[in-house]
C-alpha positions in Angstrom: -10.6 -1.4 40.4 -13.4 0.2 42.3 -16.5 -0.8 40.3 -17.6 -4.4 40.6 -17.4 -6.2 37.3 -15.7 -3.3 35.5 -12.4 -4.3 34.0 -9.8 -1.7 32.9 -8.9 -2.3 29.3 -7.3 1.1 28.4 -6.6 4.4 29.9 -10.1 5.6 29.0 -11.6 3.0 31.3 -9.7 4.3 34.4 -11.8 6.6 36.5 -10.3 9.8 37.6 -10.6 11.1 41.2 -13.2 13.5 39.9 -15.1 10.7 38.2 -15.0 8.6 41.4 -16.3 11.5 43.5 -19.1 12.2 41.0 -19.9 8.5 40.9 -20.9 8.6 44.6 -23.8 11.0 44.0 -24.5 14.6 44.9 -25.3 15.4 48.5 -26.3 19.0 48.1 -28.0 21.0 45.4 -24.8 22.8 44.6 -23.0 19.5 44.1 -25.9 18.3 41.9 -25.7 21.4 39.7 -21.9 20.9 39.4 -22.4 17.3 38.5 -25.0 18.2 35.9 -22.6 20.7 34.3 -19.8 18.2 34.3 -22.0 15.5 32.8 -23.2 17.9 30.1 -19.6 18.8 29.3 -18.7 15.1 29.1 -21.7 14.4 26.9 -20.6 17.1 24.5 -17.1 15.8 24.4 -18.2 12.3 23.7 -20.5 13.5 20.9 -17.6 15.4 19.3 -15.4 12.4 19.6 -18.1 10.2 18.0 -18.4 12.6 15.0 -14.6 12.5 14.5 -14.6 8.7 14.6 -17.5 8.5 12.1 -15.6 11.0 9.8 -12.4 9.0 10.1 -14.3 5.7 9.4 -15.9 7.2 6.3 -12.5 8.5 5.1 -10.9 5.1 5.8 -13.6 3.3 3.8 -13.0 5.6 0.9 -9.2 4.9 1.0 -9.8 1.2 1.4 -12.1 1.1 -1.7 -9.4 3.0 -3.7 -6.8 0.5 -2.6 -9.0 -2.4 -3.6 -9.7 -0.8 -7.0 -5.9 -0.4 -7.6 -5.3 -4.0 -6.5 -7.8 -5.1 -9.1 -6.1 -3.0 -11.8 -2.6 -4.3 -11.0 -3.9 -7.9 -10.8 -5.5 -7.5 -14.2 -2.3 -6.1 -15.6 -0.4 -9.0 -14.2 -2.9 -11.5 -15.6 -2.4 -9.9 -19.1 1.4 -10.0 -19.2 3.3 -13.3 -19.7 4.8 -14.9 -16.6 8.0 -15.7 -18.5 10.3 -12.6 -18.4 12.1 -13.9 -21.5 8.9 -13.9 -23.6 8.6 -10.1 -23.3 12.1 -9.7 -24.7 11.4 -12.0 -27.7 8.3 -10.0 -28.7 10.3 -6.8 -29.3 9.8 -5.3 -32.7 12.8 -5.9 -35.1 14.4 -3.4 -37.4 15.3 -4.2 -41.0 17.9 -6.8 -41.5 16.6 -9.2 -38.8 18.7 -7.5 -36.1 16.8 -6.7 -32.8 16.6 -3.0 -32.2 18.8 -1.7 -29.3 16.8 -0.4 -26.4 17.6 2.7 -24.5 19.3 0.7 -21.8 21.6 -1.4 -24.1 25.1 0.0 -24.8 27.1 -1.6 -27.7 30.5 -2.8 -26.5 33.4 -3.7 -28.8 36.4 -5.6 -27.7 
């Protein structure tokens, strides 16, 4: 593992050969300048990644609120309707003569 106390949890935690070399420390001025450039590049990359994560988190929170709102609406609708499926059929408006009106899904069948 290389670093004492550092556990590898994902691929992001694995140090590359370049990271291991830069972790040793620069020996010359040229190496120090190269390490500084590398670290500035890495810092910029991490800042971009952080902004993307924050944007994704904001979008996820918005979607989660929308889903919670919809759950509330559906739950309210379920609370208003009767639990007995037969009760809804019995409340259908009737036409004249006391016969229940045929719905669009019913087909009269004569034997």
